[in-house]
C-alpha positions as CSV (number, residue, x, y, z in Angstrom):
1,X,17.3,-14.0,10.6
2,X,21.0,-14.2,11.5
3,X,22.5,-11.4,9.8
4,X,19.1,-9.5,9.0
5,X,17.5,-6.5,10.9
6,X,14.1,-6.4,11.6
7,X,11.7,-3.8,10.1
8,X,8.6,-3.0,12.2
9,X,5.5,-1.4,10.7
10,X,3.8,-0.6,14.1
11,X,0.5,1.2,12.3
12,X,-0.2,-2.2,11.1
13,X,1.2,-4.4,13.4
14,X,3.6,-6.5,11.8
15,X,7.5,-6.9,11.7
16,X,9.7,-9.2,9.4
17,X,13.7,-9.4,8.3
18,X,15.9,-8.0,5.7
19,X,19.2,-8.3,4.8
20,X,21.5,-5.9,6.8
21,X,22.6,-3.7,3.5
22,X,19.0,-3.1,2.5
23,X,18.0,0.8,2.5
24,X,14.4,0.7,4.5
25,X,12.3,3.4,3.8
26,X,9.6,5.1,6.0
27,X,6.3,3.1,6.6
28,X,4.1,5.7,4.8
29,X,6.8,5.7,1.3
30,X,4.8,4.4,-1.4
31,X,6.0,3.6,-4.9
32,X,4.3,2.6,-8.7
33,X,5.1,1.1,-11.9
34,X,5.7,3.0,-14.4
35,X,6.0,2.8,-18.8
36,X,8.8,1.4,-20.8
37,X,11.1,4.5,-21.5
38,X,10.3,6.4,-18.2
39,X,13.1,8.4,-17.1
40,X,12.0,7.9,-13.3
41,X,11.6,4.5,-13.6
42,X,11.9,2.7,-10.8
43,X,13.6,-1.0,-10.2
44,X,11.3,-3.9,-11.4
45,X,11.2,-5.5,-8.0
46,X,10.7,-4.2,-4.3
47,X,8.7,-5.1,-1.3
48,X,6.5,-3.9,1.3
49,X,3.5,-4.9,3.6
50,X,-0.2,-4.1,3.7
51,X,-2.6,-5.1,6.0
52,X,-5.4,-7.6,5.1
53,X,-8.1,-7.0,7.6
54,X,-11.1,-9.3,5.6
55,X,-8.5,-12.2,6.1
56,X,-10.3,-15.1,7.7
57,X,-6.8,-16.6,8.3
58,X,-3.2,-16.5,7.9
59,X,-3.4,-18.3,4.9
60,X,-6.1,-16.3,3.3
61,X,-3.9,-13.1,4.3
62,X,-0.9,-14.7,2.6
63,X,-2.7,-15.6,-0.9
64,X,-4.5,-11.8,-0.4
65,X,-1.2,-10.2,-0.1
66,X,0.3,-12.5,-2.7
67,X,-2.2,-11.6,-5.6
68,X,-2.3,-8.1,-5.1
69,X,1.7,-7.8,-5.0
70,X,1.7,-9.8,-8.2
């Protein structure tokens, strides 16, 4: 994507583009969802990658990944 940077996760064998001004975390970084009022609550949006080793095709992998993120 013109004007974006490529992020690679060599452990998962995937790459994707993100806006150039995003602060990319390490491939092992994990976040969580907190209760309302938690003083250390993280922003309500994030992006990441995961493997879908049981998927039979790309469409199934996309559906399963989206389902888990939502």
